[in-house]
C-alpha positions as CSV (number, residue, x, y, z in Angstrom):
1,M,79.7,114.2,103.9
2,S,82.5,112.9,106.0
3,S,84.8,110.2,104.8
4,S,83.1,107.7,107.1
5,E,79.5,108.7,106.8
6,G,77.4,106.1,104.9
7,A,79.2,103.0,106.2
8,Q,78.1,103.5,109.8
9,V,75.8,100.6,110.3
10,L,76.8,99.7,113.9
11,T,76.4,101.6,117.2
12,Q,79.3,103.1,119.2
13,G,78.6,100.5,121.9
14,V,79.5,97.7,119.4
15,G,82.7,99.5,118.6
16,Y,83.8,99.9,122.2
17,G,82.7,96.3,122.9
18,I,84.8,94.8,120.1
19,V,87.9,97.0,120.8
20,L,87.9,96.4,124.6
21,G,86.2,93.0,124.8
22,I,88.2,91.0,122.3
23,G,91.4,92.6,123.5
24,F,90.8,91.5,127.1
25,V,89.6,88.0,126.0
26,F,93.0,87.5,124.4
27,A,94.6,88.8,127.6
28,V,92.8,86.2,129.7
29,I,93.7,83.5,127.2
30,M,97.3,84.5,127.4
31,A,97.3,84.6,131.2
32,G,96.1,81.0,131.1
33,L,98.6,79.9,128.5
34,S,101.4,81.6,130.4
35,T,100.4,79.8,133.6
36,L,100.4,76.4,131.8
37,Q,103.8,77.2,130.2
38,N,105.4,78.1,133.5
39,R,104.0,75.1,135.3
40,Y,104.3,72.3,132.8
41,T,107.2,73.2,130.5
42,S,110.8,74.2,131.0
43,Y,110.3,77.7,129.6
44,K,109.7,80.4,132.2
45,I,108.5,83.8,131.0
46,A,110.1,85.4,134.1
47,T,113.5,85.2,132.3
48,S,114.6,87.9,129.8
49,E,115.8,85.2,127.3
50,E,112.3,83.6,127.2
51,F,110.5,87.0,127.2
52,N,112.5,88.4,124.3
53,T,113.7,85.4,122.3
54,A,111.3,82.6,123.4
55,S,114.4,80.7,124.4
56,R,115.2,80.3,120.7
57,S,113.1,77.1,120.5
58,V,110.0,78.0,118.4
59,K,109.0,75.6,115.6
60,P,108.6,76.6,111.9
61,G,104.8,76.3,111.7
62,L,104.3,78.7,114.6
63,I,106.9,81.1,113.2
64,A,105.3,81.0,109.8
65,S,102.0,81.8,111.4
66,G,103.7,84.7,113.3
67,I,105.2,86.0,110.1
68,V,101.7,86.0,108.4
69,S,100.2,87.7,111.4
70,A,102.9,90.3,111.8
71,W,102.9,91.2,108.1
72,T,99.1,91.3,107.9
73,W,98.5,94.9,109.0
74,A,95.3,96.8,108.7
75,A,97.0,98.2,105.5
76,T,97.4,94.7,104.1
77,L,93.6,94.3,104.0
78,L,92.7,98.0,103.4
79,Q,95.5,99.1,101.1
80,S,95.4,96.0,98.9
81,S,91.7,96.6,98.4
82,T,92.4,100.3,97.8
83,V,94.9,99.6,95.0
84,T,92.5,97.0,93.6
85,Y,89.7,99.6,93.6
86,E,92.0,102.1,91.8
87,Y,93.9,99.8,89.4
88,G,91.9,96.6,89.1
89,I,92.7,93.0,89.8
90,C,96.4,93.7,89.3
91,G,96.4,95.8,92.5
92,G,96.1,92.9,94.9
93,Y,98.8,90.9,93.0
94,Y,101.2,93.8,92.9
95,Y,100.7,94.5,96.5
96,A,101.3,90.8,97.5
97,A,104.3,90.4,95.2
98,G,105.9,93.6,96.2
99,A,105.8,92.7,99.9
100,T,106.6,89.0,99.8
101,L,110.2,88.9,98.4
102,Q,111.5,90.7,101.6
103,I,110.3,87.7,103.6
104,F,112.2,85.4,101.3
105,V,115.3,87.5,101.7
106,M,114.9,87.2,105.5
107,A,115.2,83.4,105.1
108,V,118.8,84.0,104.0
109,L,119.6,86.6,106.6
110,A,118.2,84.3,109.3
111,V,120.9,81.8,108.6
112,R,123.6,84.5,108.5
113,V,122.6,85.7,111.9
114,K,123.0,82.2,113.3
115,L,126.4,82.0,111.7
116,I,127.8,85.3,112.8
117,A,125.9,86.1,116.0
118,P,124.1,83.0,117.3
119,Y,123.1,84.5,120.7
120,C,122.1,88.1,119.8
121,H,118.8,89.5,120.8
122,T,118.6,92.2,118.1
123,Y,120.2,93.0,114.7
124,L,121.4,96.2,116.3
125,E,123.6,94.3,118.6
126,I,125.5,93.1,115.5
127,I,125.8,96.7,114.3
128,H,127.2,97.7,117.7
129,A,129.7,94.8,117.9
130,R,131.0,95.7,114.4
131,Y,131.0,99.5,114.3
132,G,130.6,100.9,117.8
133,N,128.4,103.5,119.4
134,A,128.0,106.0,116.6
135,A,126.7,103.5,114.1
136,H,124.7,101.8,116.7
137,F,122.9,105.0,117.7
138,T,122.3,105.8,114.0
139,F,120.6,102.5,113.2
140,A,118.8,102.3,116.6
141,T,117.2,105.6,115.5
142,Y,116.2,104.2,112.2
143,A,114.8,101.1,113.8
144,I,112.7,103.0,116.3
145,V,111.5,105.5,113.6
146,T,110.5,102.5,111.4
147,N,108.6,100.8,114.2
148,L,107.0,104.1,115.1
149,I,105.7,104.7,111.6
150,V,104.5,101.1,111.2
151,S,102.9,101.0,114.7
152,S,101.0,104.3,114.1
153,M,100.0,103.1,110.6
154,L,98.4,100.1,112.2
155,L,96.3,102.2,114.4
156,L,95.6,104.8,111.7
157,G,93.9,102.1,109.5
158,G,92.2,100.3,112.3
159,S,90.8,103.3,114.0
160,A,89.5,104.7,110.6
161,V,87.5,101.5,110.0
162,V,86.1,101.4,113.6
163,N,85.1,105.0,113.2
164,A,83.5,104.4,109.8
165,F,81.5,101.4,111.0
166,T,80.5,102.5,114.5
167,G,81.1,106.3,114.8
168,M,83.5,105.5,117.7
169,N,85.7,108.4,118.5
170,I,88.8,107.9,116.4
171,Y,91.2,109.2,119.1
172,A,89.7,106.9,121.7
173,A,90.2,104.0,119.3
174,N,93.8,104.8,118.9
175,F,94.4,104.5,122.6
176,L,92.1,101.6,123.4
177,I,93.0,99.2,120.6
178,P,96.5,98.6,122.0
179,L,95.3,98.2,125.6
180,G,94.5,94.5,125.6
181,V,97.7,93.8,123.5
182,V,99.9,95.4,126.2
183,V,98.4,93.1,128.8
184,Y,99.0,89.9,127.0
185,V,102.4,90.8,125.7
186,I,103.6,91.6,129.3
187,L,102.0,88.4,130.6
188,G,103.6,86.2,128.0
189,G,106.5,87.8,126.1
190,L,107.6,86.7,122.7
191,R,106.1,83.2,123.0
192,A,102.8,84.9,123.9
193,T,103.1,86.9,120.7
194,F,103.6,83.7,118.7
195,L,100.6,82.0,120.3
196,C,98.3,84.9,119.9
197,D,99.6,85.3,116.3
198,F,98.4,81.7,115.8
199,L,94.9,82.5,117.1
200,H,94.8,85.8,115.2
201,T,95.8,84.1,111.9
202,L,93.3,81.3,112.4
203,I,90.5,83.8,112.8
204,L,91.8,85.8,109.8
205,M,91.7,82.8,107.5
206,I,88.2,81.8,108.7
207,V,86.8,85.3,108.1
208,I,88.4,85.7,104.6
209,L,87.1,82.3,103.5
210,Y,83.7,83.3,104.8
211,F,83.8,86.5,102.8
212,F,84.9,84.5,99.7
213,F,82.1,82.0,99.8
214,I,79.4,84.6,100.5
215,T,80.6,86.9,97.7
216,Y,81.2,84.3,95.0
217,T,78.6,81.6,95.8
218,S,75.5,83.2,97.5
219,S,75.4,86.9,96.9
220,D,72.6,88.0,94.6
221,L,74.2,91.4,94.1
222,I,77.3,89.7,92.6
223,G,75.9,86.6,90.8
224,G,78.9,84.4,91.2
225,L,82.1,84.4,89.1
226,D,80.1,85.1,85.9
227,G,78.3,88.0,87.5
228,M,81.4,89.5,88.9
229,Y,83.1,89.4,85.5
230,A,80.1,91.1,83.9
231,L,80.0,93.8,86.6
232,L,83.7,94.5,86.2
233,Q,83.3,94.8,82.4
234,K,80.6,97.3,83.0
235,A,82.7,99.2,85.5
236,S,85.5,99.4,82.9
237,E,83.1,101.1,80.5
238,L,81.7,103.5,83.1
239,R,85.0,104.3,85.0
240,P,87.9,103.2,82.8
241,V,91.2,102.9,84.6
242,S,93.9,105.3,83.5
243,G,97.1,103.5,82.4
244,N,95.4,100.1,82.2
245,Q,95.0,98.2,78.9
246,D,91.6,99.3,77.4
247,G,90.8,100.9,80.8
248,S,90.0,97.4,82.1
249,Y,90.0,96.2,85.7
250,M,90.9,92.7,84.6
251,T,94.5,93.0,83.4
252,L,98.0,93.1,84.8
253,K,98.9,95.7,82.2
254,S,98.6,98.6,84.5
255,N,101.2,101.4,84.4
256,Y,100.3,102.8,87.8
257,G,99.9,99.3,89.3
258,L,103.4,98.4,88.3
259,M,104.7,101.7,89.8
260,F,102.9,100.8,93.0
261,M,104.7,97.5,93.1
262,I,108.0,99.3,92.9
263,V,107.0,101.5,95.8
264,Q,105.9,98.4,97.7
265,I,109.1,96.5,97.1
266,T,111.4,99.4,98.2
267,G,109.3,100.5,101.1
268,G,108.7,96.9,102.1
269,F,112.4,96.3,102.3
270,G,112.7,99.1,104.8
271,T,109.8,97.9,106.9
272,V,111.1,94.3,107.1
273,M,114.9,94.8,107.3
274,L,114.7,97.6,109.9
275,D,111.9,96.1,112.0
276,Q,113.3,94.1,114.8
277,G,110.1,92.0,114.8
278,Y,111.2,90.1,111.7
279,W,114.7,89.5,113.0
280,Q,113.1,88.4,116.3
281,R,111.5,85.4,114.5
282,A,114.9,84.4,113.1
283,I,116.5,84.7,116.6
284,A,113.7,82.7,118.2
285,S,114.4,79.5,116.3
286,K,117.2,77.3,114.8
287,A,118.5,78.1,111.3
288,K,116.9,75.2,109.5
289,T,113.6,76.0,111.3
290,A,113.9,79.7,110.4
291,V,114.5,79.0,106.7
292,R,111.5,76.8,106.4
293,A,109.4,79.2,108.4
294,Y,110.2,82.3,106.3
295,L,109.7,80.5,103.0
296,M,106.4,79.0,104.2
297,G,105.4,82.3,105.8
298,G,106.1,84.2,102.6
299,I,104.1,81.7,100.5
300,A,101.2,81.7,103.0
301,W,101.1,85.5,103.4
302,F,101.0,86.1,99.6
303,A,97.6,84.5,99.6
304,V,96.1,87.0,102.1
305,P,96.2,90.3,100.2
306,L,95.8,88.5,96.9
307,T,92.6,86.7,97.9
308,F,91.1,89.4,100.1
309,S,91.5,92.1,97.4
310,S,90.1,89.8,94.8
311,I,87.0,89.6,97.1
312,M,86.3,92.9,98.7
313,G,88.4,95.2,96.4
314,L,86.7,93.8,93.3
315,A,83.3,93.8,95.1
316,A,83.7,97.6,95.8
317,V,84.5,98.2,92.1
318,A,81.6,96.0,90.9
319,L,79.0,97.5,93.3
320,A,80.0,101.1,93.2
321,N,76.9,102.1,91.3
322,S,74.6,99.8,93.3
323,P,71.8,101.5,95.3
324,S,73.1,99.5,98.3
325,F,76.6,101.0,98.1
326,P,77.1,103.3,101.1
327,Y,78.8,106.0,99.1
328,P,76.6,106.9,96.1
329,G,78.5,107.1,92.9
330,G,81.6,105.4,94.3
331,L,84.3,106.5,96.7
332,N,85.9,110.0,96.5
333,S,89.6,110.6,96.9
334,A,89.4,111.2,100.7
335,Q,87.5,107.9,101.2
336,I,89.9,106.0,99.0
337,D,92.9,107.4,100.9
338,A,91.3,106.4,104.2
339,G,91.2,102.8,103.0
340,L,87.4,102.5,102.9
341,S,87.0,100.5,99.7
342,A,86.9,97.1,101.5
343,P,84.6,98.3,104.3
344,A,82.3,99.7,101.6
345,G,82.2,96.4,99.8
346,V,81.6,94.5,103.0
347,V,78.7,96.7,104.1
348,T,77.1,96.5,100.6
349,L,77.2,92.7,100.5
350,L,76.6,91.7,104.1
351,G,75.3,94.7,106.0
352,K,75.7,94.7,109.8
353,G,76.9,91.1,110.0
354,G,79.6,91.8,107.5
355,A,80.6,95.0,109.4
356,V,81.0,93.0,112.6
357,A,83.1,90.4,110.8
358,M,85.2,93.1,109.1
359,L,85.8,94.8,112.5
360,I,86.9,91.5,114.0
361,L,89.2,90.9,111.0
362,L,90.7,94.3,111.2
363,F,91.1,94.1,115.0
364,M,92.9,90.8,114.6
365,A,95.2,92.3,112.0
366,V,95.9,95.4,114.0
367,T,96.5,93.8,117.4
368,S,98.6,90.9,116.1
369,A,101.0,93.2,114.2
370,A,100.9,95.6,117.1
371,S,102.0,92.9,119.5
372,S,105.0,92.1,117.3
373,E,105.9,95.8,117.2
374,M,105.7,96.1,121.0
375,I,107.9,93.2,121.8
376,A,110.4,94.1,119.0
377,T,110.7,97.7,120.2
378,S,110.8,96.6,123.8
379,S,113.9,94.5,122.8
380,I,115.6,97.5,121.2
381,L,114.9,99.8,124.1
382,T,115.9,97.2,126.7
383,F,119.0,95.6,125.1
384,D,120.2,98.3,122.7
385,L,119.7,101.3,124.8
386,Y,119.2,100.5,128.5
387,Q,121.7,97.6,128.8
388,I,124.4,98.8,126.4
389,H,124.4,102.5,127.2
390,F,123.0,102.8,130.8
391,K,123.5,99.6,132.8
392,P,125.8,97.0,131.1
393,D,125.7,94.7,134.2
394,A,121.9,94.7,134.6
395,S,120.6,91.5,136.1
396,P,118.1,89.3,134.2
397,E,115.4,90.4,136.7
398,T,116.1,94.0,136.0
399,L,116.0,93.4,132.2
400,I,112.6,91.7,132.4
401,R,111.2,94.6,134.4
402,V,112.6,97.1,131.9
403,S,111.1,95.1,129.0
404,H,107.7,95.2,130.7
405,V,107.9,99.0,131.2
406,M,109.0,99.5,127.6
407,V,106.0,97.6,126.2
408,G,103.7,100.0,128.0
409,V,105.7,103.1,127.1
410,W,105.7,102.1,123.4
411,A,101.9,101.6,123.4
412,L,101.4,105.1,124.6
413,I,103.9,106.5,122.1
414,M,102.3,104.7,119.1
415,S,98.8,105.8,120.1
416,S,99.9,109.4,120.5
417,V,101.6,109.5,117.1
418,A,98.5,107.9,115.4
419,C,96.5,110.7,116.9
420,L,99.0,113.2,115.6
421,W,98.5,111.8,112.0
422,N,94.7,112.1,112.5
423,G,95.0,115.6,113.8
424,I,97.1,117.0,110.9
425,G,95.1,115.1,108.2
426,V,97.7,112.5,107.1
427,S,95.9,109.5,105.6
428,L,96.8,105.8,105.6
429,N,97.4,105.9,101.9
430,W,99.7,108.9,102.0
431,L,101.8,107.5,104.9
432,F,102.0,104.1,103.3
433,L,103.4,105.4,100.1
434,F,105.7,108.0,101.6
435,A,107.2,106.2,104.6
436,G,109.9,104.3,102.7
437,T,111.5,107.6,101.6
438,I,112.5,108.2,105.2
439,Y,114.0,104.9,106.2
440,T,114.9,102.7,103.2
441,G,118.3,104.3,102.8
442,A,119.4,102.2,105.8
443,V,118.3,98.9,104.1
444,G,121.5,98.3,102.1
445,P,123.9,99.0,104.9
446,V,122.0,96.7,107.3
447,I,121.9,93.8,104.8
448,L,125.6,94.2,104.0
449,S,126.4,94.4,107.7
450,V,125.3,90.8,107.9
451,L,126.6,89.6,104.6
452,W,129.8,91.6,103.9
453,R,132.8,91.3,106.2
454,K,134.7,94.3,104.6
455,Q,132.0,96.9,105.1
456,T,133.2,99.8,107.2
457,K,131.7,102.1,109.9
458,A,131.9,105.1,107.6
459,A,130.1,103.2,104.8
460,V,127.1,102.2,107.0
461,I,126.6,105.6,108.4
462,S,127.0,107.5,105.2
463,G,124.9,105.0,103.2
464,A,122.0,105.3,105.7
465,I,122.0,109.1,106.1
466,G,123.0,109.8,102.5
467,G,120.3,107.5,101.2
468,M,117.6,109.3,103.2
469,F,118.6,112.7,101.9
470,V,118.7,111.6,98.3
471,G,115.3,110.0,98.7
472,I,113.8,113.2,100.2
473,I,115.3,115.3,97.4
474,C,114.0,113.0,94.7
475,W,110.5,113.0,96.3
476,L,110.2,116.8,96.5
477,V,111.8,117.5,93.2
478,V,109.5,115.1,91.3
479,A,106.4,116.4,93.1
480,K,107.3,120.0,92.2
481,T,108.2,119.2,88.6
482,Y,105.1,117.1,87.9
483,Y,102.5,119.0,89.8
484,G,103.9,122.6,90.2
485,T,103.3,122.8,93.9
486,L,104.1,121.0,97.1
487,N,101.3,120.0,99.4
488,V,99.9,116.8,101.0
489,T,98.0,115.9,97.8
490,T,100.9,116.3,95.3
491,T,103.5,114.7,97.6
492,G,101.3,111.6,98.0
493,E,101.0,110.9,94.3
494,I,102.6,107.8,92.8
495,Y,105.4,109.5,90.9
496,P,106.9,111.4,93.8
497,T,106.6,108.6,96.3
498,M,108.0,106.0,93.8
499,S,111.0,108.4,93.2
500,G,111.6,109.0,96.9
501,N,111.5,105.3,97.8
502,L,113.7,104.3,94.9
503,G,116.1,107.1,95.5
504,S,116.5,106.3,99.1
505,C,116.8,102.5,98.8
506,C,119.2,102.4,95.8
507,S,121.4,105.3,96.9
508,G,121.9,104.0,100.4
509,F,123.1,100.7,99.0
510,I,125.4,102.4,96.4
511,I,126.9,104.9,98.8
512,S,127.7,102.1,101.3
513,V,129.4,99.9,98.6
514,I,131.4,102.8,97.2
515,V,132.7,104.0,100.5
516,T,133.6,100.5,101.5
517,L,135.5,99.8,98.3
518,I,137.5,103.0,98.7
519,K,138.8,101.8,102.1
520,P,137.6,98.3,103.0
521,D,138.0,96.7,106.5
522,N,140.2,93.7,105.7
523,K,140.8,92.8,109.4
524,F,137.2,92.1,110.6
525,D,136.5,88.3,111.0
526,W,133.1,88.1,112.8
527,S,134.7,87.1,116.1
528,E,133.3,90.2,117.8
529,T,129.7,89.4,116.8
530,K,130.1,85.8,118.0
531,K,130.8,87.2,121.5
532,I,127.4,88.9,121.8
533,N,125.3,87.9,124.8
534,P,127.6,85.5,126.9
535,R,124.8,85.0,129.4
536,A,122.6,83.2,126.8
537,R,125.6,81.2,125.7
538,A,126.1,80.1,129.3
539,M,122.4,79.2,129.6
540,D,122.6,77.2,126.5
541,K,125.6,75.3,127.7
542,Q,123.9,74.6,131.0
543,R,120.9,73.2,129.1
544,R,123.1,70.9,127.0
545,N,124.9,69.7,130.1
546,A,121.7,68.9,131.8
547,V,120.6,66.8,128.9
548,A,124.0,65.1,128.8
549,V,123.7,64.1,132.4
550,L,120.2,62.7,131.9
551,E,121.4,60.7,128.9
552,G,124.5,59.5,130.8
553,R,127.0,61.4,128.7
554,E,130.0,63.5,130.0
555,P,129.0,67.2,130.3
556,E,131.1,69.9,128.6
557,P,134.0,71.3,130.6
558,E,133.6,74.6,132.3
559,T,135.3,77.6,130.6
560,P,137.7,79.8,132.6
561,V,136.2,82.4,134.8
562,E,136.5,85.9,133.7
563,S,137.2,89.0,135.8
564,D,134.4,91.4,136.8
565,D,135.7,94.0,134.2
566,E,135.6,91.4,131.5
567,K,132.0,90.5,132.5
568,K,131.0,94.1,132.2
569,M,132.5,94.4,128.8
570,D,130.7,91.2,127.7
571,A,127.4,92.8,128.5
572,V,128.1,95.5,126.0
573,T,129.2,93.0,123.4
574,R,132.5,94.7,122.7
575,A,135.2,92.8,124.5
576,S,136.0,89.1,124.9
577,S,133.9,87.2,127.3
578,V,135.6,83.8,126.9
579,K,139.3,83.1,127.2
580,D,139.7,80.3,124.7
581,D,139.0,80.8,121.0
582,E,137.0,77.5,120.7
583,S,134.4,78.7,123.1
584,V,134.1,82.0,121.3
585,A,133.6,80.2,118.0
586,E,131.1,77.8,119.5
587,T,127.6,78.2,117.9
588,V,124.3,76.7,118.7
589,E,124.2,74.7,115.5
590,N,126.7,72.7,113.4
591,H,128.6,75.0,110.9
592,D,128.2,72.6,108.0
593,E,124.4,72.4,108.6
594,L,124.3,76.2,108.7
595,Q,126.1,76.4,105.4
596,K,123.8,73.9,103.8
597,S,120.7,75.9,105.1
598,L,122.3,79.1,103.7
599,R,122.6,77.6,100.2
600,F,119.1,76.2,100.3
601,A,117.7,79.5,101.6
602,T,119.5,81.5,98.9
603,W,118.4,79.4,95.9
604,S,114.9,79.0,97.2
605,S,114.5,82.7,97.8
606,L,115.9,83.6,94.3
607,T,113.7,81.1,92.6
608,L,110.5,82.2,94.4
609,T,111.3,85.9,93.9
610,F,111.9,85.4,90.1
611,I,108.5,83.6,89.8
612,I,106.4,86.2,91.6
613,I,108.2,89.3,90.4
614,F,109.1,88.4,86.8
615,L,107.8,85.1,85.5
616,I,104.1,85.7,86.3
617,P,103.4,89.5,85.9
618,I,105.9,90.7,83.3
619,P,104.8,88.5,80.4
620,M,101.2,89.4,81.1
621,F,102.1,93.1,81.4
622,L,104.1,93.1,78.1
623,S,101.4,91.1,76.2
624,H,98.7,93.6,77.3
625,Y,96.5,90.6,78.1
626,V,92.9,91.3,79.4
627,F,91.4,88.4,81.4
628,S,88.8,86.3,79.6
629,L,85.9,84.9,81.7
630,R,87.6,81.5,81.8
631,F,91.0,83.0,82.9
632,F,89.2,85.2,85.5
633,K,87.5,82.1,87.0
634,A,90.8,80.2,87.1
635,W,92.5,83.2,88.7
636,V,90.0,83.5,91.5
637,I,89.9,79.7,92.1
638,I,93.7,79.6,92.3
639,C,93.5,82.5,94.9
640,V,91.2,80.6,97.2
641,V,93.1,77.3,96.8
642,W,96.2,79.2,97.8
643,L,94.4,80.6,100.8
644,F,93.4,77.1,101.9
645,T,97.1,76.1,101.6
646,A,98.0,79.2,103.7
647,A,95.4,78.2,106.3
648,F,97.0,74.7,106.5
649,I,100.5,76.2,107.0
650,T,99.5,78.7,109.6
651,S,96.6,76.9,111.4
652,I,97.1,73.1,111.2
653,L,100.9,72.7,111.0
654,P,101.6,74.5,114.3
655,I,99.1,72.3,116.2
656,W,100.8,69.1,114.7
657,E,104.3,70.4,115.6
658,S,103.3,71.1,119.2
659,R,101.3,67.9,119.7
660,R,103.9,66.5,122.2
661,A,103.9,69.7,124.2
662,M,100.1,69.7,124.3
663,I,100.1,66.1,125.4
664,D,102.6,66.8,128.2
665,I,100.6,69.8,129.4
666,G,97.4,67.8,129.2
667,S,99.0,65.0,131.2
668,G,100.2,67.4,133.8
669,L,96.8,68.9,134.1
670,I,95.2,65.5,134.6
671,R,97.8,64.5,137.2
672,D,97.2,67.7,139.1
673,S,93.5,67.4,138.8
674,F,93.4,63.9,140.3
675,G,95.9,64.7,143.0
676,G,98.9,63.0,141.5
677,G,101.0,66.2,141.6
678,L,103.3,67.5,139.0
679,R,106.2,65.3,138.0
680,K,109.0,67.8,137.3
681,K,110.5,67.3,133.9
682,N,114.0,68.2,133.0
683,K,113.6,67.6,129.3
684,E,112.9,70.5,127.0
685,V,109.3,70.9,126.0
686,G,108.6,73.1,122.9
687,A,105.5,75.3,122.8
């Protein structure tokens, strides 16, 4: 029996209809939103700044929604349920905790970016301004490889579920899923990504809440919270979990679960810190906004894998011996690796209707994260490769055309690589656990490039490359030592992948620090990074002057005109673009406010990280506590209350923040509809 046989409850036509239909519905919606934005607001998607940075004006609720959407991959739903199926209720918690602290760290880095490079498009521009071409090429490679693995992983999980439910050709799914995403990203740019992220996240929350209430309040197979607890106790007797206290599914004392969290933490750092998509959200807003957005986004996202795995992951465990379960006797290793525990639970509980809901849920997760990857990679290919290395004096019109082309090119590449993984038999679970070994060596050098003035070019390059080699050696040596042979199965086990991720992440940081301490750069003062992107600095000054004129204030004086050679050097972010030092030092936001935001972000991130990584799980792990019925009920209720809070942050708050923009757009539509014409506005209107 194939890994997907048994869960196929829908026809291929339904699969193609969902994949193509929903994608193009979003494309039509985005076409309409882009038209409204161009006509009734001051933000025009035909400019490269708006396409790639949303004119740096996005509000915290929408960014928080975008963070939740971008970090909710197919793997978030499938892998969290998989580790719950394997390790019990701790799996969802360890998945969520291990991947949330990186978002909190990004709150700190978001403020640092505003301090040291207020007009950059990508974090790679900072690398280039500090260290030159060699380091820039090295980290551009890491960034693209990271985005490639993440992008293909999205499709790997999504196409596996579409194939399992409908029998749709898995290779066709890999190419068709991104198709509609390409259309709406090209139509709307980064702001389009944020707006679609909002819609995706809204649907995500609705479907997960639907699953929760069906599972715990109306399903006869489960029997409510009491019934779920009894079924999990029975499952612990029939299939005790190795490494768990008393073999129970209801404990945080799980040796393998804790090791998985270590893999999740280290691999997650690579995925977030090297993925331009997360930096893009910091760039697209003011520092105070970004801090609030990342903290709210992390808190909101935590609820998604925690709650979803507590629903469908536990349902798959509880119902594995049910006659209705699509895989008699439970999932085998191939089905677990393919991420089919949640789909199996959905089909058992809800049949065809549940399968459709799960397909829509997975499609939202895949396409929202894919849109983030497309726009992020397009920014790298446009600004860090094309503009810096091929055409430094490219016009804004040329840059926007290149950005559009790169979005389409990236869609083809990610689809092709996903097909490659399918062809050689690499599963979602294997790729998820292994990926960090390749790229987390670059995490330490990237973070220190933003935080540490004295870090050197030799340190960042040696740390990134050295960390990768150490990680690969640890991965292979541990696999060989523990299992005696090297193959896809042994190299995908928890001990080798944990060793590879830890070795790569820790050694990259250590090597970079040691090399820097041997010969530090005592002369660097961040002035070079503040010169990045003079065009955006000029646009921002024009906007401030326009507002000053409207308010009757004196506009800022013009800066001296530079020579053509200087302008070309500005475009590659290496030479001075402004004659006087005050203009170079000028930032979008007040320095004191930025420092205040930095302190708040640092303490908030440290506090939240301590709570989710140490304060909650470690005492429960060390005490070997097994959940009582009362504690289990409280745990599940807290999960769903948390999810409601997340839904408010990601679905209600963005609407409230954008109420003025919606009123202005509505007023413009009414004036146009009744022949009044559009009254041009010079004031800034946020989306």
